[in-house]
Wavefront OBJ file of the C-alpha trace (Angstrom):
o trace
v 101.115 136.837 138.626
v 102.945 135.991 135.753
v 100.796 135.646 132.033
v 102.576 132.762 131.541
v 101.531 129.780 132.846
v 103.351 127.216 129.962
v 106.375 127.832 128.118
v 107.421 124.903 125.308
v 108.543 123.758 122.063
v 105.357 122.811 120.763
v 102.932 124.459 123.324
v 102.585 127.553 125.672
v 99.465 128.559 127.957
v 98.707 132.033 129.119
v 96.230 133.788 130.752
v 94.409 136.432 128.854
v 91.651 138.555 130.603
v 88.716 137.933 133.073
v 90.619 134.378 134.315
v 90.579 133.162 130.623
v 93.812 130.929 129.486
v 94.847 130.503 125.567
v 96.584 127.403 125.141
v 97.675 127.920 121.917
v 99.624 125.056 119.529
v 102.627 127.111 118.366
v 105.527 124.233 117.187
v 108.839 126.247 116.972
v 111.085 126.140 113.804
v 108.230 124.640 112.290
v 105.279 125.737 109.529
v 102.833 123.568 110.832
v 101.538 121.842 114.312
v 101.421 117.893 114.406
v 101.450 115.286 117.725
v 104.691 114.306 118.246
v 105.905 112.645 121.806
v 107.326 115.884 122.849
v 103.911 117.934 122.140
v 101.944 115.123 123.986
v 103.870 115.589 126.400
v 104.056 119.601 126.544
v 100.050 119.499 126.285
v 99.863 117.400 129.535
v 102.200 119.882 131.139
v 100.268 122.336 129.983
v 96.874 121.152 130.937
v 98.000 120.114 134.677
v 99.573 123.843 135.047
v 95.886 125.083 133.745
v 94.154 122.783 136.100
v 96.302 124.000 139.119
v 95.530 127.405 138.911
v 92.991 128.456 140.782
v 91.695 131.903 139.003
v 91.354 129.884 136.238
v 87.197 130.113 134.223
v 87.782 128.958 130.933
v 90.637 127.330 128.146
v 90.682 128.778 124.711
v 92.161 126.450 122.441
v 93.976 128.053 119.198
v 97.119 127.538 116.731
v 99.675 130.334 115.812
v 100.124 128.662 112.475
v 98.098 128.513 109.350
v 96.328 124.946 109.927
v 95.577 123.749 113.602
v 97.178 120.394 114.098
v 97.363 118.257 110.775
v 97.968 114.824 113.002
v 100.545 112.682 114.636
v 104.063 112.611 113.164
v 104.155 109.746 111.181
v 107.812 109.603 111.006
v 107.543 108.144 114.494
v 105.332 105.109 113.529
v 108.268 103.218 112.165
v 109.915 102.852 115.442
v 106.931 102.694 117.005
v 104.929 99.847 115.629
v 108.051 97.370 115.734
v 107.531 97.052 119.655
v 105.396 94.251 121.053
v 101.799 94.806 120.628
v 100.699 95.345 124.461
v 103.609 97.933 124.775
v 101.817 99.696 121.816
v 98.362 99.529 123.734
v 99.725 100.533 127.023
v 101.908 103.778 125.630
v 98.440 104.345 123.704
v 96.555 104.276 127.308
v 99.214 106.916 128.809
v 98.700 109.234 126.008
v 95.047 108.888 126.338
v 95.541 110.488 129.874
v 96.658 113.778 128.422
v 93.436 114.171 126.079
v 91.615 113.031 128.765
v 93.336 115.479 130.769
v 92.189 118.092 128.313
v 88.386 116.664 128.731
v 88.441 116.915 132.457
v 89.306 120.638 133.035
v 87.717 121.728 135.762
v 86.577 124.917 133.308
v 84.724 124.681 129.803
v 87.026 124.939 126.441
v 86.333 125.928 123.507
v 88.847 124.887 120.263
v 89.026 127.313 117.574
v 89.784 125.364 114.479
v 91.582 128.005 111.973
v 92.826 125.697 109.433
v 93.223 121.502 109.028
v 92.997 120.001 112.372
v 93.557 116.100 110.496
v 93.541 113.132 112.632
v 95.252 113.386 116.370
v 94.097 117.360 115.615
v 90.320 116.787 115.349
v 90.815 114.162 118.192
v 92.140 116.951 120.415
v 89.421 118.646 119.418
v 86.455 116.462 120.204
v 88.173 116.124 123.579
v 87.337 119.582 123.916
v 83.787 120.890 125.077
v 82.789 123.407 122.102
v 84.479 123.225 118.293
v 84.338 126.451 116.681
v 85.629 126.425 112.646
v 86.746 128.423 110.058
v 84.421 128.717 107.216
v 87.986 127.723 105.113
v 89.301 124.914 107.189
v 88.967 121.641 106.978
v 88.184 118.538 109.213
v 88.596 114.693 109.756
v 90.127 111.303 110.909
v 92.349 110.169 107.461
v 94.095 107.141 109.859
v 92.147 104.816 107.515
v 93.997 105.613 104.655
v 97.455 104.794 106.633
v 95.920 101.282 107.531
v 95.114 102.251 110.728
v 92.007 103.854 112.979
v 91.741 106.987 115.175
v 94.107 106.520 118.247
v 93.626 109.369 120.258
v 90.229 108.735 121.394
v 88.108 109.472 117.997
v 86.573 106.407 118.261
v 85.307 106.945 121.584
v 84.162 110.674 121.308
v 83.099 111.249 117.629
v 80.152 108.358 118.238
v 78.972 110.481 121.638
v 79.310 113.870 120.085
v 77.933 113.580 116.888
v 76.335 109.953 116.575
v 76.595 106.342 115.422
v 76.098 107.061 112.012
v 78.699 110.299 111.541
v 81.400 107.995 112.952
v 81.003 105.050 110.978
v 81.108 107.696 107.476
v 84.012 109.510 109.031
v 86.115 107.067 110.272
v 85.631 104.393 107.737
v 85.987 106.499 104.454
v 88.552 108.647 105.824
v 87.235 111.461 103.853
v 88.015 115.096 105.346
v 84.930 117.777 105.892
v 84.597 121.006 104.900
v 82.879 123.638 107.937
v 79.579 123.505 106.761
v 79.005 119.708 106.756
v 81.477 119.006 109.462
v 78.355 121.738 111.622
v 75.672 119.683 109.639
v 77.208 116.470 111.376
v 77.078 117.707 114.745
v 81.114 117.474 114.620
v 81.773 121.194 115.229
v 79.124 123.775 117.118
v 79.550 126.934 115.118
v 81.414 128.101 111.685
v 83.020 131.666 111.646
v 84.891 133.896 108.921
v 88.563 133.561 109.610
v 89.114 137.008 110.563
v 86.095 136.589 113.479
v 86.975 132.867 114.259
v 88.512 133.815 117.799
v 85.876 136.315 118.875
v 83.267 134.008 118.648
v 85.419 131.055 120.219
v 85.551 133.645 122.869
v 82.152 134.379 122.527
v 81.161 130.447 123.210
v 83.458 130.547 126.188
v 81.822 133.256 127.874
v 78.302 131.564 127.560
v 79.672 128.542 128.866
v 81.430 130.283 132.077
v 77.825 132.136 132.565
v 75.710 128.685 131.962
v 74.644 129.718 129.022
v 75.395 126.418 127.489
v 75.526 123.361 129.233
v 79.154 122.388 128.529
v 79.231 119.897 131.673
v 75.624 118.006 130.171
v 78.195 117.474 126.918
v 81.116 116.218 129.431
v 78.894 113.381 130.802
v 77.316 112.509 127.638
v 80.700 111.544 126.355
v 81.681 109.658 129.808
v 78.631 107.732 129.218
v 77.587 104.428 126.995
v 76.216 105.443 123.829
v 72.284 105.867 123.286
v 70.070 102.357 123.137
v 70.674 101.334 119.074
v 74.107 102.537 118.562
v 75.546 98.877 118.720
v 73.090 98.399 116.052
v 73.888 101.141 113.593
v 77.521 99.430 114.132
v 76.267 96.159 113.757
v 74.536 97.017 110.250
v 77.415 98.688 108.771
v 80.016 96.151 109.071
v 78.718 94.476 105.747
v 79.045 97.623 103.804
v 82.001 98.762 105.061
v 83.752 95.428 104.734
v 82.243 95.791 100.864
v 83.814 99.485 100.409
v 87.598 98.185 101.859
v 90.596 97.804 99.844
v 91.186 94.053 99.864
v 93.652 93.126 102.498
v 93.377 96.410 104.443
v 91.606 95.831 107.568
v 91.273 99.159 109.385
v 88.343 100.454 108.437
v 86.319 97.375 109.450
v 88.006 96.678 112.595
v 87.031 100.030 114.221
v 83.638 99.931 113.598
v 83.472 96.592 114.757
v 85.951 98.596 117.751
v 83.020 100.872 118.095
v 80.141 98.259 118.426
v 82.229 96.453 121.010
v 82.614 99.713 123.150
v 79.205 101.397 122.436
v 78.280 100.140 125.919
v 81.212 101.453 127.273
v 82.026 104.288 129.406
v 85.138 106.441 128.116
v 87.418 104.829 130.384
v 86.227 101.321 129.602
v 86.194 102.249 125.927
v 89.612 104.200 125.440
v 91.415 101.674 126.417
v 89.358 98.733 124.256
v 90.750 101.823 121.432
v 94.128 101.597 122.665
v 94.559 97.359 122.465
v 92.423 97.654 119.072
v 94.874 100.063 117.560
v 97.535 98.507 118.469
v 96.254 95.242 116.937
v 95.632 97.066 113.932
v 99.313 98.805 113.892
v 100.692 95.638 113.748
v 99.157 94.602 110.358
v 100.696 94.695 107.093
v 98.571 97.169 105.679
v 99.507 99.269 108.163
v 102.953 99.218 107.929
v 102.812 98.867 104.261
v 100.868 102.525 103.575
v 102.737 104.038 106.052
v 105.984 103.532 104.321
v 104.196 104.890 101.263
v 103.066 107.920 102.770
v 106.877 108.143 104.019
v 108.002 107.591 100.537
v 105.763 110.111 99.315
v 107.369 112.521 101.343
v 110.636 111.664 100.313
v 109.757 111.654 96.693
v 108.493 115.451 97.080
v 111.901 116.720 98.894
v 113.007 114.959 95.604
v 111.157 116.805 93.563
v 112.040 120.312 95.335
v 115.964 119.140 94.719
v 115.252 119.004 90.933
v 113.382 122.037 90.715
v 116.618 124.182 92.019
v 118.164 122.344 88.877
v 115.833 122.475 85.894
v 115.252 125.239 83.817
v 111.845 127.163 83.173
v 109.561 125.643 81.631
v 106.977 127.959 80.210
v 105.536 126.587 76.608
v 105.686 122.751 75.562
v 105.096 120.591 72.472
v 103.816 117.343 71.768
v 104.951 115.500 68.776
v 102.190 113.092 67.813
v 98.567 113.572 67.857
v 97.246 110.440 68.649
v 95.307 109.050 71.910
v 98.603 109.305 73.746
v 100.032 112.509 72.086
v 96.237 113.802 72.703
v 96.111 112.355 76.285
v 99.890 114.119 77.127
v 98.506 118.052 75.305
v 95.179 117.621 77.484
v 97.108 116.924 81.080
v 99.739 119.351 79.885
v 96.957 122.105 79.165
v 94.937 121.281 82.346
v 97.870 121.879 84.636
v 98.553 125.779 82.833
v 101.181 124.462 80.670
v 100.180 125.539 77.121
v 101.227 122.661 73.929
v 101.338 123.386 70.306
v 100.340 119.864 69.119
v 102.186 119.065 65.934
v 101.245 115.882 63.564
v 101.987 115.227 59.999
v 98.025 114.288 59.355
v 95.055 116.319 59.929
v 93.063 113.143 60.968
v 95.429 112.408 63.448
v 95.060 116.118 65.008
v 91.489 116.004 64.880
v 91.717 112.446 66.604
v 93.895 114.422 69.472
v 91.897 117.327 69.906
v 88.609 115.331 70.051
v 90.928 112.949 73.051
v 91.103 116.287 74.529
v 87.570 118.083 74.008
v 86.378 115.019 75.431
v 87.973 114.298 78.602
v 87.728 118.451 78.947
v 83.524 117.817 78.636
v 83.421 115.263 80.772
v 85.440 117.473 83.727
v 82.350 119.900 83.034
v 80.287 117.260 83.399
v 81.190 116.070 87.092
v 81.531 119.841 88.017
v 85.228 119.794 88.413
v 85.572 122.348 86.045
v 83.284 125.427 84.325
v 82.929 125.530 80.833
v 84.841 128.969 80.196
v 87.854 127.603 81.722
v 87.544 124.502 80.102
v 87.216 126.054 76.743
v 90.292 128.286 77.624
v 91.963 124.906 78.287
v 91.234 123.950 75.333
v 92.380 126.702 73.458
v 95.723 126.479 74.775
v 96.469 123.322 72.602
v 97.097 124.336 69.221
v 96.989 121.728 66.644
v 99.548 122.725 63.632
v 100.443 120.091 60.518
v 103.812 122.326 60.992
v 106.549 123.394 63.136
v 105.449 127.040 63.804
v 106.031 128.151 66.844
v 108.689 125.198 68.132
v 111.965 127.674 68.161
v 109.841 129.207 71.261
v 109.099 125.665 73.152
v 111.005 124.696 76.329
v 109.999 121.226 75.827
v 109.254 118.696 73.270
v 107.366 115.363 73.780
v 107.652 112.889 71.123
v 104.750 110.549 70.868
v 105.038 109.095 67.437
v 104.533 105.645 66.640
v 107.084 103.079 68.502
v 109.617 102.522 65.310
v 113.063 104.062 66.077
v 113.664 104.674 62.447
v 110.556 107.086 62.305
v 111.796 108.690 65.439
v 115.159 109.210 64.663
v 113.759 110.788 61.416
v 111.507 112.914 63.336
v 113.744 113.981 66.248
v 116.478 114.989 64.013
v 114.341 117.211 62.295
v 112.940 118.783 64.867
v 116.139 119.343 66.984
v 117.158 121.579 64.205
v 113.715 123.797 65.003
v 113.997 124.121 68.755
v 116.389 126.591 70.843
v 119.479 125.127 72.003
v 118.339 124.878 75.901
v 115.101 123.354 74.836
v 114.846 119.734 76.296
v 113.311 116.737 73.878
v 111.569 113.930 76.034
v 110.464 110.755 73.905
v 107.328 109.130 75.265
v 109.098 105.624 74.605
v 107.739 102.174 76.243
v 110.318 99.616 75.239
v 113.145 101.273 72.954
v 116.445 102.179 74.739
v 117.247 106.005 75.249
v 120.581 105.876 74.246
v 119.503 104.045 70.981
v 117.223 107.152 70.157
v 119.634 109.674 70.811
v 122.270 107.856 68.553
v 121.451 110.868 65.386
v 121.080 113.865 67.718
v 123.803 116.683 67.956
v 122.597 117.465 71.810
v 122.126 113.926 73.513
v 122.483 116.075 76.542
v 119.152 117.760 76.167
v 117.651 114.450 75.674
v 115.397 112.151 77.916
v 112.939 109.700 78.022
v 109.263 110.370 79.285
v 107.731 107.149 79.711
v 103.717 107.911 80.082
v 101.421 105.490 81.576
v 98.123 104.500 79.458
v 95.564 106.059 79.675
v 97.962 109.282 80.260
v 95.340 111.885 82.496
v 94.305 108.577 85.018
v 97.757 107.336 85.673
v 99.865 108.953 88.254
v 103.525 108.282 87.164
v 105.724 108.677 84.550
v 108.828 107.385 84.467
v 112.267 110.196 83.413
v 115.071 108.060 81.176
v 118.697 109.491 81.403
v 120.821 108.177 78.624
v 124.124 107.514 79.269
v 124.439 111.350 77.679
v 121.478 113.051 79.383
v 122.428 115.990 81.527
v 121.295 116.236 85.197
v 119.690 119.753 83.415
v 117.612 118.452 81.121
v 116.134 115.018 83.849
v 115.230 117.721 86.323
v 113.763 119.909 83.807
v 111.488 117.227 82.656
v 111.103 115.656 86.602
v 109.632 119.642 86.958
v 107.287 119.238 83.732
v 105.947 115.937 85.298
v 105.448 117.189 88.654
v 103.729 120.592 86.907
v 101.116 117.790 85.017
v 99.842 116.573 88.342
v 102.103 112.968 87.704
v 104.653 112.000 89.912
v 108.110 111.078 88.171
v 110.511 108.509 89.192
v 113.928 109.660 87.381
v 115.467 105.837 85.830
v 118.601 105.048 84.476
v 117.865 103.296 80.655
v 118.263 99.696 80.369
v 115.881 97.625 78.393
v 112.038 97.970 79.993
v 113.297 100.732 82.062
v 111.673 100.391 85.528
v 108.177 99.053 85.497
v 107.857 97.229 82.763
v 111.132 95.609 83.099
v 109.617 94.373 86.670
v 106.192 93.423 85.302
v 107.692 90.847 82.461
v 109.272 88.546 84.909
v 105.613 88.298 86.790
v 103.904 87.748 83.355
v 106.237 85.582 82.616
v 105.450 83.744 85.461
v 102.003 83.590 84.846
v 102.628 82.101 81.375
v 105.062 79.175 83.008
v 102.430 78.487 86.087
v 99.092 78.054 82.718
v 101.819 76.029 80.657
v 102.206 73.796 83.691
v 98.963 73.294 84.198
v 97.098 76.185 85.732
v 93.359 77.304 84.846
v 93.915 81.305 83.674
v 90.506 81.708 85.495
v 91.829 80.149 88.765
v 95.148 82.608 88.476
v 93.217 85.298 88.016
v 91.260 84.679 90.912
v 93.834 83.960 93.014
v 95.574 86.938 92.519
v 93.148 89.202 92.448
v 92.380 87.975 95.769
v 95.663 88.863 96.487
v 95.095 92.170 96.246
v 95.740 93.247 92.769
v 93.153 95.359 90.645
v 92.902 92.123 87.787
v 94.669 89.235 87.365
v 97.566 88.528 85.500
v 95.230 86.840 82.415
v 93.026 89.688 82.170
v 95.258 92.349 82.717
v 97.726 90.935 79.238
v 94.122 91.498 77.900
v 93.855 94.695 78.752
v 97.342 95.624 77.725
v 96.629 93.540 74.161
v 98.090 90.329 74.061
v 99.667 91.289 70.515
v 101.744 94.333 72.565
v 102.419 91.875 75.643
v 104.030 89.711 73.156
v 105.792 92.506 71.210
v 107.111 94.203 74.341
v 107.833 90.917 75.967
v 110.257 89.832 73.351
v 111.844 93.035 73.458
v 112.404 92.758 77.215
v 113.276 89.527 77.634
v 115.776 89.803 74.836
v 117.467 92.368 77.123
v 117.806 89.949 79.720
v 118.536 86.456 78.285
v 120.355 85.207 81.032
v 117.538 85.197 83.385
v 114.083 86.251 81.394
v 113.889 82.909 79.794
v 110.896 81.183 78.496
v 111.575 77.461 77.211
v 108.058 76.534 77.459
v 104.573 77.507 75.217
v 103.780 81.212 75.691
v 99.941 81.496 75.890
v 99.679 85.304 75.495
v 101.506 84.535 71.913
v 99.292 81.471 71.131
v 96.198 84.069 71.461
v 98.135 86.825 69.544
v 98.946 84.189 66.425
v 95.302 83.045 66.659
v 94.224 86.889 66.351
v 92.436 87.654 69.437
v 94.250 90.538 71.156
v 92.101 90.995 74.016
v 89.762 93.957 74.744
v 90.837 95.828 71.757
v 89.171 92.848 69.257
v 86.474 91.494 72.028
v 88.388 88.033 72.502
v 91.727 87.172 74.183
v 92.030 85.101 77.504
v 87.666 86.224 78.178
v 85.448 87.534 75.464
v 84.402 91.237 76.086
v 81.002 92.922 75.266
v 80.160 96.246 75.736
v 77.938 97.508 78.298
v 74.881 100.324 78.422
v 77.727 102.585 80.025
v 79.969 102.097 76.826
v 82.301 99.879 79.105
v 84.214 96.405 78.411
v 82.332 93.464 79.814
v 84.765 90.326 80.943
v 82.680 87.129 79.995
v 84.091 83.605 80.014
v 85.823 82.219 76.928
v 85.217 78.998 76.885
v 87.302 78.269 73.320
v 90.408 79.471 75.365
v 90.766 76.311 76.986
v 91.123 74.164 73.821
v 93.397 76.845 72.265
v 95.630 76.543 75.504
v 95.973 72.616 75.209
v 98.583 73.250 72.721
v 101.278 75.155 75.121
v 100.040 72.506 78.354
v 102.111 69.647 76.996
v 101.201 67.901 80.476
v 97.428 68.607 80.346
v 95.909 70.290 82.969
v 96.936 70.382 86.846
v 95.823 72.291 89.832
v 97.532 74.275 92.374
v 97.449 75.392 96.033
v 96.970 79.328 96.574
v 99.572 79.579 98.126
v 102.494 78.798 95.676
v 100.184 80.424 92.947
v 101.262 83.619 94.950
v 104.770 82.497 95.710
v 105.396 81.524 92.018
v 104.053 85.096 90.919
v 105.681 87.283 93.185
v 108.634 85.859 93.975
v 110.118 86.816 89.883
v 108.983 90.411 90.835
v 111.078 90.655 94.324
v 114.014 89.077 92.040
v 113.762 91.834 89.289
v 112.937 94.796 91.834
v 116.269 93.989 93.523
v 118.307 93.394 90.426
v 117.054 96.663 89.181
v 118.156 98.211 92.534
v 121.434 96.413 92.975
v 122.230 97.779 88.987
v 121.638 101.367 90.013
v 118.589 101.829 87.491
v 117.472 103.955 90.507
v 118.933 105.295 93.662
v 116.419 103.719 96.011
v 114.180 101.366 97.348
v 111.691 103.492 97.557
v 111.761 104.766 94.162
v 111.098 100.985 92.861
v 108.480 100.575 95.149
v 107.085 103.479 94.767
v 106.959 103.069 90.803
v 105.198 99.453 91.247
v 102.141 101.040 92.777
v 101.863 103.754 91.156
v 102.352 101.950 87.644
v 101.163 99.239 88.221
v 98.822 99.446 90.845
v 100.437 96.729 92.999
v 98.542 96.093 96.010
v 99.056 98.693 98.565
v 98.922 96.745 101.150
v 102.327 95.586 99.721
v 103.861 98.684 100.566
v 105.818 97.689 96.850
v 108.212 94.409 95.915
v 111.037 95.437 98.483
v 108.666 96.395 101.004
v 106.834 92.991 100.985
v 110.320 91.221 100.664
v 110.770 92.594 104.145
v 107.471 91.634 104.991
v 108.171 88.300 104.202
v 111.782 88.408 106.277
v 115.116 88.813 103.851
v 116.010 84.909 104.885
v 112.320 83.810 103.995
v 112.992 85.000 100.585
v 116.236 83.419 100.164
v 114.760 79.951 101.566
v 111.622 80.587 98.717
v 114.221 80.847 96.105
v 115.691 78.187 96.908
v 112.808 75.923 97.338
v 112.067 77.172 93.303
v 115.045 77.261 91.782
v 114.351 73.981 89.170
v 112.349 77.018 87.320
v 115.144 78.820 86.392
v 117.256 81.858 86.765
v 114.133 84.551 87.265
v 113.771 82.869 90.731
v 117.004 82.975 91.908
v 117.886 86.160 94.087
v 120.684 88.586 93.267
v 123.795 88.624 95.436
v 122.592 92.151 97.381
v 119.708 90.596 98.487
v 121.047 87.334 99.926
v 124.103 89.366 101.574
v 121.149 91.581 103.118
v 119.422 88.226 104.633
v 122.340 86.963 105.754
v 123.471 90.523 107.785
v 119.672 90.348 109.170
v 119.083 93.849 107.447
v 116.076 94.949 105.340
v 115.083 97.185 102.445
v 114.043 99.866 104.720
l 1 2 3 4 5 6 7 8 9 10 11 12 13 14 15 16 17 18 19 20 21 22 23 24 25 26 27 28 29 30 31 32 33 34 35 36 37 38 39 40 41 42 43 44 45 46 47 48 49 50 51 52 53 54 55 56 57 58 59 60 61 62 63 64 65 66 67 68 69 70 71 72 73 74 75 76 77 78 79 80 81 82 83 84 85 86 87 88 89 90 91 92 93 94 95 96 97 98 99 100 101 102 103 104 105 106 107 108 109 110 111 112 113 114 115 116 117 118 119 120 121 122 123 124 125 126 127 128 129 130 131 132 133 134 135 136 137 138 139 140 141 142 143 144 145 146 147 148 149 150 151 152 153 154 155 156 157 158 159 160 161 162 163 164 165 166 167 168 169 170 171 172 173 174 175 176 177 178 179 180 181 182 183 184 185 186 187 188 189 190 191 192 193 194 195 196 197 198 199 200 201 202 203 204 205 206 207 208 209 210 211 212 213 214 215 216 217 218 219 220 221 222 223 224 225 226 227 228 229 230 231 232 233 234 235 236 237 238 239 240 241 242 243 244 245 246 247 248 249 250 251 252 253 254 255 256 257 258 259 260 261 262 263 264 265 266 267 268 269 270 271 272 273 274 275 276 277 278 279 280 281 282 283 284 285 286 287 288 289 290 291 292 293 294 295 296 297 298 299 300 301 302 303 304 305 306 307 308 309 310 311 312 313 314 315 316 317 318 319 320 321 322 323 324 325 326 327 328 329 330 331 332 333 334 335 336 337 338 339 340 341 342 343 344 345 346 347 348 349 350 351 352 353 354 355 356 357 358 359 360 361 362 363 364 365 366 367 368 369 370 371 372 373 374 375 376 377 378 379 380 381 382 383 384 385 386 387 388 389 390 391 392 393 394 395 396 397 398 399 400 401 402 403 404 405 406 407 408 409 410 411 412 413 414 415 416 417 418 419 420 421 422 423 424 425 426 427 428 429 430 431 432 433 434 435 436 437 438 439 440 441 442 443 444 445 446 447 448 449 450 451 452 453 454 455 456 457 458 459 460 461 462 463 464 465 466 467 468 469 470 471 472 473 474 475 476 477 478 479 480 481 482 483 484 485 486 487 488 489 490 491 492 493 494 495 496 497 498 499 500 501 502 503 504 505 506 507 508 509 510 511 512 513 514 515 516 517 518 519 520 521 522 523 524 525 526 527 528 529 530 531 532 533 534 535 536 537 538 539 540 541 542 543 544 545 546 547 548 549 550 551 552 553 554 555 556 557 558 559 560 561 562 563 564 565 566 567 568 569 570 571 572 573 574 575 576 577 578 579 580 581 582 583 584 585 586 587 588 589 590 591 592 593 594 595 596 597 598 599 600 601 602 603 604 605 606 607 608 609 610 611 612 613 614 615 616 617 618 619 620 621 622 623 624 625 626 627 628 629 630 631 632 633 634 635 636 637 638 639 640 641 642 643 644 645 646 647 648 649 650 651 652 653 654 655 656 657 658 659 660 661 662 663 664 665 666 667 668 669 670 671 672 673 674 675 676 677 678 679 680 681 682 683 684 685 686 687 688 689 690 691 692 693 694 695 696 697 698 699 700 701 702 703 704 705 706 707 708 709 710 711 712 713 714 715
């Protein structure tokens, strides 16, 4: 009798001693296991072979990889989600029959969870009778982070195994759990050291075979309606889940509503409800966008690996300029393991930068993320100094001095003579052209932009800007430094405003135009926040600083005079001239007070409307929410398309990821160009023609119009 019952490319099943079969996930030529079409199909075949073998007493389910199963193959979602809703639902029902086949094997089953069991991986484990988990493993149902909820039976089995409250918490949050909490929640039955996991799982399986644990009772509970009162738990949870969910991301609430509806059903009816609910949520804008963001992130990681092969080693860095920004850069570098020399011309600034780093480290200690001795070591790896001692040994210098080109020329010309020939200099500029800053440098090939976003420790994006003479090696070196700092670097070619500030400028100009045309800025903010932005454009301008916003706007609009035209009263400039700078001095569009925690609290400023009369030549008027959104978002789409057409970045993916990470663009949009795809490029062209009287900022570029004519998309 052959020991092998089934051998596939992802799944294999073979006999062990005493009538036990091991069903092992082992994806050929891959470091991980995941559920793609092939794996689900092979799992069905393997289970059929086990069920047909008359001499099997129990099934042990394992993984030959360092993980158990990381979830579904998300690269298959794009094609799947283009299908009609009823087709997605029927496909879900068919696939769920495989997991039901695992659940209804004629013998008991135990899963040994050796590593990550996420999404479909945990759902497969829930279909088995018992789960034993290594104390180093993680389990969870993170689908909500992709705008989805579990579709392989997770909404059905988890509440019947661990209860309604656990199901709400795990599915609505998407947070993974370590072994201890998973066992306490009733999601797994036992925890073991990694080296004894297999023996522990086999021991539990033997107990089930011997009738010492009630595996058939477990199955009966999973095949039944939930206990009385479960539907009430789901109903009570809906308001909380709705409040905690990001705007326009309906998956978490839909999952709770689904579980409430299915609470009184048996397994088959509940699974059918899940498949229909999953199909509906899969067709939402949030699901399409969040899945795309995940795939974009994977593409960026591949780019980072390519840059790593081209980069110079970077073990010691230096920062020029030790204010809040310089201190934040130094802190972020040191926190992630790259020591920093922090140089400034004034002791007061050095003290400020050091204090900033110390304050951030103290917060990490308070929050339990760092031990005090580790924090002390990190702070010690930042060396404040008034001279250039040691600069001859650094691999990269980040310049963060004032945004004045003459000062930058003087500082960079000086430092270039003191560093090694292979040392890369990166300027943290937000508005000056890289080629302009590089003019006095003798080695411009080693010069690159490194635009951080404020506050540096919190903002994930850094733009790496290539000048016309920047070498690929220099750019790759700074990309590698950004990755080492825990940032997401996007490589951008030099242009006014680079990428993010270039694209946000027409958005803020659109806001100013709406206000000049008579719209109340409070309504403008309310509408755009309801649309999904973390703050409306007037509030955002206050946070940036109205003087800063006016200055940056003047620089960037000068770079695109044919398109970024404002022949109307500019509210931001009006406030800045009146000495109202926003949060920094307590009054802008809004007034600000400090709350007990030291955070600025936004209040209505009644006199703002009086001041705005000077820019509202035709008085006030109202606009529909739809028109406000269209007039605000269309210029962003237009400028994003121009940036791509101009070759400022390589791909639509990089445009969109920069906007999401650098601006807080609502994730459910997926980015400006993904949003254009969702609207339909023909609809964007029609919208452009509808607003053409507002000027060239609303006119789509030739590349977008051509794509629309060919029926194409950016993705």
